[in-house]
All heavy atoms as an XYZ file, in Angstrom:
616
protein
N      12.593     26.368     10.520
C      12.167     25.228     11.263
C      10.912     24.656     10.521
O      10.805     23.510     10.284
C      11.815     25.640     12.619
C      11.212     24.564     13.468
S      12.403     23.325     13.901
C      11.518     22.296     14.879
N       9.918     25.525     10.314
C       8.723     25.054      9.601
C       8.991     24.650      8.163
O       8.432     23.547      7.732
C       7.537     26.194      9.661
C       7.174     26.380     10.967
C       6.513     25.804      8.709
C       6.246     27.562     11.127
N       9.891     25.367      7.483
C      10.238     24.974      6.083
C      10.911     23.587      6.083
O      10.635     22.756      5.221
C      11.132     25.978      5.579
C      11.638     25.777      4.116
C      12.351     26.798      3.493
N      13.426     27.276      4.500
C      14.543     27.801      4.146
N      14.834     27.940      2.910
N      15.398     28.183      5.062
N      11.818     23.336      7.036
C      12.499     22.014      7.068
C      11.425     20.843      7.393
O      11.486     19.807      6.830
C      13.455     21.986      8.297
C      14.689     22.858      7.866
O      14.915     23.146      6.748
N      15.390     23.277      8.877
N      10.377     21.162      8.198
C       9.359     20.160      8.492
C       8.592     19.787      7.271
O       8.264     18.695      6.939
C       8.501     20.661      9.613
O       9.301     20.951     10.790
C       7.468     19.670      9.967
N       8.247     20.938      6.525
C       7.494     20.712      5.318
C       8.215     19.903      4.276
O       7.717     19.065      3.624
C       7.051     22.101      4.782
C       5.930     22.688      5.656
C       6.367     21.975      3.349
C       5.573     24.098      5.474
N       9.463     20.237      4.108
C      10.345     19.579      3.103
C      10.464     18.139      3.578
O      10.514     17.180      2.723
C      11.724     20.261      3.083
C      12.712     19.372      2.352
C      11.546     21.614      2.379
N      10.614     17.885      4.866
C      10.799     16.464      5.326
C       9.454     15.708      5.091
O       9.552     14.537      4.590
C      11.047     16.448      6.857
C      11.079     15.013      7.448
C      12.187     14.111      7.125
C      10.016     14.641      8.146
C      12.161     12.842      7.639
C      10.002     13.328      8.700
C      11.154     12.455      8.433
N       8.292     16.231      5.240
C       7.044     15.559      5.025
C       6.883     15.424      3.537
O       6.403     14.301      3.102
C       5.901     16.417      5.598
C       5.702     16.451      7.123
C       4.717     17.361      7.532
C       5.430     15.027      7.583
N       7.172     16.326      2.669
C       7.163     16.122      1.296
C       8.110     14.935      0.865
O       7.687     14.166     -0.026
C       7.412     17.421      0.526
C       6.298     18.485      0.616
C       6.781     19.740     -0.009
C       5.081     18.033     -0.048
N       9.200     14.982      1.325
C      10.198     13.851      0.970
C       9.625     12.605      1.437
O       9.713     11.526      0.662
C      11.517     14.162      1.650
C      12.669     13.148      1.411
C      12.999     13.176     -0.106
C      13.902     13.536      2.203
N       8.977     12.525      2.672
C       8.518     11.273      3.162
C       7.389     10.718      2.291
O       7.330      9.607      1.934
C       7.925     11.500      4.583
C       7.518     10.272      5.405
C       8.656      9.355      5.609
C       6.803     10.698      6.649
N       6.492     11.619      1.870
C       5.359     11.232      0.927
C       6.003     10.840     -0.389
O       5.431      9.871     -1.020
C       4.363     12.447      0.692
C       3.443     12.639      1.861
C       3.349     13.850      2.555
C       2.655     11.545      2.350
C       2.518     14.034      3.624
C       1.906     11.715      3.426
C       1.738     12.917      4.063
N       6.968     11.531     -0.868
C       7.570     11.165     -2.153
C       8.185      9.806     -2.115
O       7.948      8.995     -3.047
N       8.860      9.407     -1.078
C       9.470      8.127     -0.822
C       8.336      7.130     -0.805
O       8.453      5.968     -1.472
C      10.387      8.016      0.328
C      10.737      6.659      0.670
C      11.580      8.970      0.123
N       7.264      7.309     -0.042
C       6.119      6.366      0.062
C       5.552      6.078     -1.332
O       5.433      4.871     -1.678
C       5.110      6.843      1.073
C       3.983      6.019      1.135
C       4.041      4.838      1.936
C       2.739      6.336      0.583
C       2.959      3.957      1.994
C       1.668      5.448      0.708
C       1.812      4.320      1.345
N       5.185      7.149     -1.983
C       4.560      6.877     -3.365
C       5.444      6.276     -4.413
O       5.009      5.590     -5.271
C       3.861      8.205     -3.746
C       2.565      8.451     -3.014
C       2.563      9.569     -2.205
C       1.533      7.625     -3.161
C       1.358      9.788     -1.466
C       0.388      7.854     -2.417
C       0.266      8.908     -1.588
N       6.800      6.708     -4.374
C       7.728      6.063     -5.219
C       7.829      4.560     -4.974
O       7.987      3.779     -5.856
C       9.090      6.764     -5.064
O       8.960      8.097     -5.393
C      10.191      6.158     -6.029
N       7.841      4.273     -3.664
C       7.907      2.807     -3.290
C       6.671      2.064     -3.768
O       6.839      0.925     -4.168
N       5.588      2.657     -3.600
C       4.359      2.153     -4.074
C       4.455      1.827     -5.588
O       4.051      0.776     -6.031
C       3.090      2.920     -3.794
C       2.451      2.906     -2.491
C       1.184      3.891     -2.442
C       1.935      1.535     -2.202
N       4.882      2.775     -6.346
C       4.941      2.647     -7.779
C       5.927      1.566     -8.232
O       5.696      0.770     -9.036
C       5.203      4.005     -8.473
C       5.265      3.899     -9.915
C       4.069      3.787    -10.662
C       6.391      3.832    -10.668
C       4.046      3.743    -12.014
C       6.535      3.762    -11.976
C       5.245      3.670    -12.760
O       5.177      3.580    -14.060
N       7.098      1.530     -7.516
C       8.094      0.592     -7.868
C       7.699     -0.862     -7.486
O       8.006     -1.778     -8.200
C       9.418      0.854     -7.171
C      10.120      2.131     -7.639
C      11.347      2.481     -6.813
C      10.497      1.971     -9.134
N       7.015     -1.013     -6.396
C       6.641     -2.406     -5.885
C       5.372     -2.885     -6.546
O       5.202     -4.125     -6.882
C       6.387     -2.350     -4.471
N       4.406     -2.012     -6.890
C       3.057     -2.488     -7.382
C       2.668     -1.877     -8.708
O       1.621     -2.120     -9.126
C       2.018     -2.082     -6.334
C       2.316     -2.663     -4.945
C       2.707     -1.817     -3.983
C       2.221     -4.043     -4.682
C       3.033     -2.372     -2.716
C       2.452     -4.477     -3.434
C       2.850     -3.729     -2.429
O       3.146     -4.174     -1.217
N       3.487     -1.077     -9.364
C       3.154     -0.284    -10.580
C       1.906      0.423    -10.490
O       1.068      0.532    -11.411
C       2.994     -1.291    -11.710
C       4.433     -1.938    -12.163
O       5.456     -1.281    -11.879
O       4.410     -3.082    -12.688
N       1.625      0.992     -9.262
C       0.408      1.705     -9.061
C       0.689      2.698     -7.889
O       1.464      2.318     -6.866
C      -0.655      0.705     -8.574
C      -2.043      1.312     -8.373
C      -2.655      1.716     -9.660
O      -2.558      1.091    -10.687
O      -3.335      2.806     -9.582
N       0.035      3.805     -7.864
C       0.205      4.799     -6.747
C      -0.978      4.799     -5.930
O      -0.975      5.480     -4.796
C       0.678      6.151     -7.182
C      -0.305      6.839     -8.084
C       1.918      6.137     -7.828
C      -0.157      8.230     -8.278
N      -2.073      4.101     -6.325
C      -3.329      3.988     -5.481
C      -3.061      2.996     -4.287
O      -2.782      1.902     -4.600
C      -4.426      3.581     -6.211
C      -5.777      3.567     -5.451
O      -5.866      4.286     -4.475
O      -6.622      2.853     -5.948
N      -3.068      3.494     -3.085
C      -2.844      2.609     -1.932
C      -3.877      1.483     -1.883
O      -3.484      0.379     -1.464
C      -2.795      3.513     -0.670
C      -3.265      4.794     -1.096
C      -3.289      4.852     -2.529
N      -5.114      1.647     -2.201
C      -6.068      0.606     -2.082
C      -5.795     -0.514     -3.118
O      -5.902     -1.708     -2.859
C      -7.470      1.111     -2.351
S      -7.986      2.236     -0.937
N      -5.310     -0.098     -4.355
C      -5.001     -1.110     -5.360
C      -3.762     -1.866     -4.912
O      -3.576     -3.095     -5.102
C      -4.853     -0.548     -6.733
C      -4.604     -1.536     -7.791
N      -5.534     -2.477     -8.212
C      -3.397     -1.774     -8.473
C      -4.933     -3.174     -9.116
N      -3.730     -2.873     -9.298
N      -2.812     -1.129     -4.380
C      -1.510     -1.721     -3.813
C      -1.825     -2.730     -2.720
O      -1.272     -3.808     -2.649
C      -0.560     -0.754     -3.421
N      -2.742     -2.400     -1.832
C      -3.125     -3.275     -0.779
C      -3.832     -4.497     -1.347
O      -3.594     -5.647     -0.815
C      -4.105     -2.551      0.206
C      -4.619     -3.389      1.320
C      -3.511     -3.822      2.170
C      -5.742     -2.665      2.151
N      -4.616     -4.388     -2.405
C      -5.283     -5.581     -2.974
C      -4.184     -6.460     -3.605
O      -4.211     -7.738     -3.458
C      -6.245     -5.159     -4.049
N      -3.204     -5.921     -4.214
C      -2.156     -6.700     -4.858
C      -1.240     -7.365     -3.751
O      -0.920     -8.559     -3.792
C      -1.182     -5.801     -5.621
C       0.037     -6.580     -6.091
C      -1.892     -5.303     -6.866
N      -1.105     -6.701     -2.538
C      -0.364     -7.201     -1.534
C      -1.121     -8.305     -0.855
O      -0.549     -9.401     -0.513
C      -0.088     -6.152     -0.406
C       0.566     -6.565      0.740
C       2.070     -6.798      0.582
O       2.697     -6.326     -0.414
O       2.696     -7.459      1.432
N      -2.343     -8.233     -0.653
C      -3.140     -9.303     -0.089
C      -3.282    -10.563     -1.050
O      -3.191    -11.641     -0.646
C      -4.627     -8.928      0.159
C      -4.734     -7.946      1.426
C      -6.149     -7.595      1.641
C      -6.369     -6.777      2.903
N      -7.668     -6.479      3.201
N      -3.295    -10.310     -2.323
C      -3.293    -11.361     -3.393
C      -2.036    -12.075     -3.354
O      -2.097    -13.312     -3.632
C      -3.604    -10.758     -4.734
N      -1.001    -11.404     -3.171
C       0.322    -12.116     -3.228
C       0.502    -13.084     -2.033
O       1.307    -14.014     -2.080
C       1.504    -11.138     -3.219
C       1.672    -10.358     -4.476
C       2.800     -9.320     -4.323
N       2.918     -8.678     -5.582
C       3.754     -7.628     -5.853
N       4.524     -7.197     -4.781
N       3.750     -6.981     -6.951
N      -0.120    -12.837     -0.883
C      -0.028    -13.698      0.299
C      -1.199    -14.589      0.542
O      -1.356    -15.199      1.514
C       0.137    -12.798      1.496
C       1.429    -12.001      1.440
N       2.677    -12.584      1.559
C       1.652    -10.674      1.264
C       3.593    -11.643      1.368
N       3.016    -10.492      1.186
N      -2.097    -14.689     -0.553
C      -3.303    -15.501     -0.387
C      -2.962    -16.986     -0.783
O      -2.050    -17.170     -1.570
C      -4.332    -15.013     -1.349
N      -3.721    -17.927     -0.142
C      -3.461    -19.327     -0.520
C      -3.975    -19.739     -1.940
O      -3.568    -20.807     -2.409
C      -4.158    -20.103      0.601
C      -5.269    -19.179      1.083
C      -4.689    -17.817      0.933
N      -4.787    -18.909     -2.575
C      -5.321    -19.239     -3.850
C      -4.413    -18.526     -4.902
O      -3.612    -17.664     -4.575
C      -6.756    -18.791     -3.978
C      -7.676    -19.599     -3.079
C      -6.893    -17.318     -3.772
N      -4.651    -18.878     -6.197
C      -3.792    -18.218     -7.127
C      -3.946    -16.685     -7.129
O      -4.989    -16.155     -6.825
C      -4.331    -18.738     -8.533
C      -4.916    -20.183     -8.123
C      -5.406    -19.930     -6.725
N      -2.821    -15.997     -7.490
C      -2.835    -14.547     -7.302
C      -3.870    -13.859     -8.219
O      -4.447    -12.930     -7.766
C      -1.403    -14.074     -7.762
O      -0.420    -14.755     -6.974
C      -1.243    -12.534     -7.559
N      -4.101    -14.372     -9.391
C      -5.130    -13.703    -10.229
C      -6.446    -13.744     -9.673
O      -7.305    -12.751     -9.753
C      -5.102    -14.361    -11.660
N      -6.870    -14.863     -9.114
C      -8.156    -14.970     -8.453
C      -8.239    -14.104     -7.200
O      -9.170    -13.468     -6.950
C      -8.573    -16.435     -8.135
C      -9.727    -16.650     -7.389
C      -8.500    -17.300     -9.384
N      -7.250    -14.248     -6.367
C      -7.128    -13.518     -5.105
C      -7.165    -11.989     -5.372
O      -7.767    -11.227     -4.572
C      -5.962    -13.895     -4.260
N      -6.559    -11.501     -6.362
C      -6.553    -10.090     -6.633
C      -7.882     -9.477     -7.012
O      -8.272     -8.432     -6.575
C      -5.516     -9.734     -7.809
C      -5.276     -8.295     -7.933
C      -4.216     -7.904     -8.878
O      -3.435     -8.937     -9.241
O      -4.081     -6.769     -9.248
N      -8.747    -10.253     -7.694
C     -10.058     -9.854     -8.040
C     -10.896     -9.756     -6.678
O     -11.539     -8.625     -6.463
C     -10.788    -10.869     -8.934
C     -12.202    -10.480     -8.998
C     -10.117    -10.830    -10.359
N     -10.785    -10.713     -5.818
C     -11.506    -10.584     -4.563
C     -11.008     -9.618     -3.574
O     -11.760     -8.853     -2.935
C     -11.611    -11.952     -3.880
C     -12.481    -12.990     -4.640
C     -12.036    -14.013     -5.307
C     -13.875    -12.874     -4.715
N     -13.014    -14.702     -5.903
C     -14.246    -13.962     -5.585
C     -14.809    -12.090     -4.356
C     -15.506    -14.264     -5.938
C     -16.187    -12.371     -4.586
C     -16.492    -13.407     -5.401
N      -9.618     -9.336     -3.598
C      -9.114     -8.405     -2.683
C      -9.401     -7.022     -3.188
O      -9.561     -6.049     -2.408
C      -7.605     -8.662     -2.424
O      -6.935     -8.592     -3.670
N      -9.429     -6.807     -4.443
C      -9.853     -5.544     -5.136
C     -11.275     -5.074     -4.698
O     -11.574     -4.030     -4.346
C      -9.692     -5.502     -6.621
O      -8.323     -5.846     -6.989
C     -10.043     -4.232     -7.256
N     -12.112     -6.137     -4.756
C     -13.565     -5.914     -4.380
C     -13.628     -5.506     -2.895
O     -14.332     -4.575     -2.402
C     -14.431     -7.147     -4.742
C     -14.519     -7.286     -6.120
C     -15.755     -6.952     -4.011
C     -15.159     -8.630     -6.565
N     -12.790     -6.234     -2.071
C     -12.812     -5.878     -0.641
C     -12.233     -4.532     -0.257
O     -12.778     -3.905      0.568
C     -12.030     -7.033      0.119
N     -11.241     -4.096     -0.935
C     -10.616     -2.872     -0.652
C     -11.308     -1.699     -1.332
O     -10.960     -0.515     -1.085
C      -9.118     -2.871     -1.034
O      -9.001     -3.142     -2.477
C      -8.377     -3.887     -0.280
N     -12.257     -1.973     -2.305
C     -12.879     -0.908     -3.031
C     -13.693     -0.035     -2.128
O     -13.972      1.193     -2.375
C     -13.729     -1.429     -4.133
N     -14.201     -0.559     -0.976
C     -15.114      0.136     -0.027
C     -14.268      0.849      1.022
O     -14.828      1.655      1.747
C     -16.039     -0.861      0.642
C     -17.074     -1.405     -0.265
C     -17.948     -2.354      0.419
N     -17.029     -3.459      1.019
C     -17.285     -4.758      0.651
N     -18.268     -5.091     -0.059
N     -16.555     -5.683      1.189
N     -12.983      0.609      1.042
C     -12.123      1.270      2.019
C     -11.638      2.696      1.531
O     -11.570      2.920      0.353
C     -10.886      0.485      2.328
C     -11.216     -0.809      2.931
S      -9.772     -1.945      3.064
C      -8.863     -1.078      4.314
N     -11.503      3.643      2.424
C     -10.914      4.929      2.009
C      -9.417      4.837      1.866
O      -8.892      3.813      2.328
C     -11.384      6.119      2.940
C     -10.889      5.904      4.295
O      -9.999      5.120      4.587
N     -11.441      6.650      5.277
N      -8.761      5.809      1.348
C      -7.316      5.731      1.009
C      -6.502      5.696      2.310
O      -5.451      5.127      2.371
C      -6.971      6.787      0.095
C      -7.428      6.635     -1.288
C      -6.892      7.480     -2.320
N      -7.421      7.082     -3.547
C      -7.339      7.835     -4.595
N      -6.835      9.068     -4.543
N      -7.825      7.481     -5.758
N      -7.040      6.378      3.348
C      -6.211      6.441      4.588
C      -6.261      5.069      5.216
O      -5.113      4.512      5.713
C      -6.777      7.472      5.479
C      -6.015      7.670      6.872
C      -4.630      8.104      6.547
C      -6.720      8.705      7.686
N      -7.391      4.371      5.191
C      -7.475      3.105      5.848
C      -6.630      2.031      4.977
O      -5.942      1.186      5.461
C      -8.929      2.604      5.848
N      -6.629      2.214      3.696
C      -5.760      1.341      2.855
C      -4.289      1.524      3.143
O      -3.570      0.607      3.273
C      -6.052      1.608      1.379
S      -7.679      1.065      0.848
N      -3.920      2.894      3.285
C      -2.549      3.112      3.563
C      -2.076      2.509      4.884
O      -1.035      1.881      5.033
C      -2.264      4.670      3.570
O      -2.716      5.150      2.301
C      -0.858      5.005      3.837
N      -2.895      2.652      5.930
C      -2.577      2.127      7.217
C      -2.503      0.597      7.140
O      -1.583      0.055      7.709
C      -3.678      2.517      8.174
C      -3.644      3.957      8.699
C      -4.672      4.229      9.733
C      -4.829      5.729     10.110
N      -5.834      6.057     11.010
N      -3.406     -0.043      6.476
C      -3.399     -1.503      6.289
C      -2.108     -1.993      5.547
O      -1.527     -2.973      5.851
C      -4.608     -1.967      5.625
O      -5.795     -1.744      6.393
N      -1.783     -1.143      4.561
C      -0.645     -1.454      3.787
C       0.722     -1.401      4.595
O       1.567     -2.256      4.478
C      -0.543     -0.548      2.513
C       0.491     -0.957      1.425
C       0.229     -2.333      0.847
C       0.496      0.043      0.368
N       0.807     -0.313      5.375
C       1.888     -0.109      6.252
C       2.033     -1.313      7.374
O       3.056     -1.804      7.639
C       1.910      1.216      6.889
C       2.153      2.266      5.793
C       2.951      1.319      7.972
C       2.033      3.753      6.188
N       0.792     -1.624      7.784
C       0.785     -2.793      8.827
C       1.294     -4.119      8.139
O       1.982     -4.895      8.714
C      -0.688     -2.894      9.432
C      -0.754     -4.255     10.164
C      -0.869     -1.719     10.254
N       0.913     -4.344      6.890
C       1.202     -5.417      6.084
C       2.837     -5.524      5.948
O       3.347     -6.564      6.102
C       0.543     -5.492      4.814
O       0.948     -6.587      4.073
N       3.316     -4.321      5.559
C       4.720     -4.256      5.298
C       5.450     -4.516      6.722
O       6.430     -5.254      6.695
C       5.218     -2.882      4.929
C       4.726     -2.646      3.483
C       4.377     -3.542      2.463
C       4.691     -1.369      2.756
N       4.036     -2.933      1.382
C       4.251     -1.565      1.437
C       5.056     -0.046      3.221
C       4.141     -0.617      0.563
C       4.876      0.915      2.384
C       4.429      0.701      0.936
N       4.949     -3.918      7.852
C       5.600     -4.118      9.124
C       5.510     -5.564      9.518
O       6.573     -6.104     10.003
C       4.833     -3.226     10.147
C       5.575     -3.314     11.477
C       4.769     -2.562     12.539
N       3.490     -3.400     12.760
C       2.429     -2.998     13.204
N       2.309     -1.643     13.450
N       1.325     -3.668     13.396
N       4.430     -6.198      9.273
C       4.348     -7.781      9.601
C       5.264     -8.499      8.835
O       5.866     -9.459      9.272
C       2.939     -8.157      9.458
C       1.957     -7.561     10.462
O       2.428     -6.987     11.439
O       0.768     -7.574     10.212
N       5.367     -8.125      7.527
C       6.316     -8.959      6.582
C       7.759     -8.712      7.095
O       8.562     -9.658      6.968
C       6.083     -8.411      5.201
C       6.764     -9.404      4.319
C       6.422     -9.206      2.842
N       5.938     -7.879      2.461
C       6.139     -7.294      1.324
N       6.828     -7.808      0.488
N       5.583     -6.076      1.155
N       8.203     -7.536      7.583
C       9.556     -7.242      7.991
C       9.723     -7.991      9.250
O      10.833     -8.551      9.488
C       9.766     -5.795      8.092
C       9.815     -5.092      6.690
C      11.032     -5.489      8.868
C       9.768     -3.641      6.777
N       8.783     -8.126     10.120
C       8.889     -8.720     11.479
C       9.038    -10.268     11.331
O       9.582    -10.868     12.191
C       7.685     -8.317     12.366
N       8.434    -10.767     10.289
C       8.562    -12.253     10.093
C       9.922    -12.770      9.672
O      10.750    -12.264      9.284
C       7.507    -12.838      9.050
C       6.115    -12.760      9.695
O       5.962    -12.698     10.848
O       5.205    -12.769      8.839
């Protein structure tokens, strides 16, 4: 039972980080969040990515991951 739970969690993390790498060419959730925010900004992506990178630099990885998942959920809901 415990072994199955651990294997499931490892698989879940593996899928998450593989998706990050495939979508953003990066496994750091804060950098991926910066790219995600830049793609949906009204200004050019190169400019928005610099500002969103600065904004996400102060966030911890757990907060970045939560924000990234919320962004994905909102995009799916639209």
